[in-house]
C-alpha positions as CSV (number, residue, x, y, z in Angstrom):
1,M,17.4,-15.3,35.5
2,E,13.8,-15.4,34.0
3,L,11.4,-13.2,35.2
4,I,8.5,-14.4,33.1
5,S,8.4,-17.5,31.0
6,V,7.9,-17.4,27.4
7,D,4.9,-19.7,27.8
8,T,3.3,-17.2,30.1
9,L,4.1,-14.1,27.5
10,K,2.6,-16.2,24.8
11,T,-0.6,-17.0,27.0
12,M,-1.2,-13.2,28.0
13,Q,-0.8,-12.5,24.2
14,L,-3.2,-15.2,23.3
15,I,-6.0,-14.0,25.7
16,G,-5.6,-10.5,24.4
17,F,-2.7,-8.9,26.1
18,N,-1.7,-5.9,24.1
19,Y,2.0,-5.2,24.8
20,K,2.4,-2.5,22.3
21,T,-0.4,-0.4,24.4
22,A,1.0,-1.5,27.8
23,I,4.7,-1.2,27.3
24,G,5.1,1.2,24.0
25,E,2.7,3.8,24.7
26,P,3.9,4.5,28.2
27,L,7.4,4.8,27.4
28,T,6.5,7.0,24.2
29,L,4.9,9.3,26.7
30,M,7.6,9.2,29.0
31,L,10.4,10.0,26.4
32,K,7.9,12.7,25.2
33,N,7.7,14.3,28.8
34,F,11.3,13.9,29.2
35,L,12.2,15.7,26.1
36,L,9.6,18.6,26.3
37,S,11.0,19.0,30.0
38,K,14.4,20.1,28.2
39,V,12.8,22.7,25.9
40,K,12.7,26.3,27.4
41,E,10.5,28.3,25.1
42,P,6.7,27.7,25.3
43,D,6.5,28.0,21.1
44,S,9.1,25.4,20.8
45,V,7.0,23.0,23.0
46,S,4.2,23.3,21.1
47,M,6.0,22.7,18.0
48,F,8.0,20.0,19.4
49,E,4.8,17.9,20.5
50,K,3.5,18.4,16.8
51,V,6.9,16.5,15.5
52,L,7.6,14.0,18.1
53,T,5.1,11.3,17.2
54,P,5.1,7.6,18.2
55,E,6.5,6.7,14.6
56,L,9.5,8.9,15.3
57,V,10.0,7.5,18.3
58,E,10.2,4.0,16.6
59,I,12.6,5.6,13.9
60,L,14.7,7.0,16.5
61,K,15.0,3.3,18.2
62,D,16.0,1.8,15.2
63,D,19.4,2.6,13.9
64,T,19.0,1.6,10.2
65,A,15.6,3.6,10.1
66,Y,17.2,6.3,11.6
67,E,20.0,6.5,9.1
68,N,17.4,6.2,6.2
69,F,15.4,8.8,7.9
70,R,18.4,11.2,7.9
71,G,19.1,10.4,4.3
72,I,15.7,11.4,3.3
73,L,16.2,14.6,5.2
74,G,19.8,15.3,3.6
75,G,21.7,14.8,6.9
76,E,25.0,13.1,6.7
77,S,25.5,9.4,7.2
78,N,27.7,7.8,9.8
79,D,29.1,5.6,7.0
């Protein structure tokens, strides 16, 4: 089952549709709001907002990038 054809997606991109802005940013904001809703201390919320960036979300979505990031921070690897 195909919701939107590949040709339609390519055409939208050619006329200037930005998938990152249209899809990525709202998902990043939803994830940020979800995670912030789990934090109970107000000071932690402001600190969390500074740490949770779109770049960090991208790292968290990619297993290899996450493992590399953990290695840089000195965390144990899952290997």
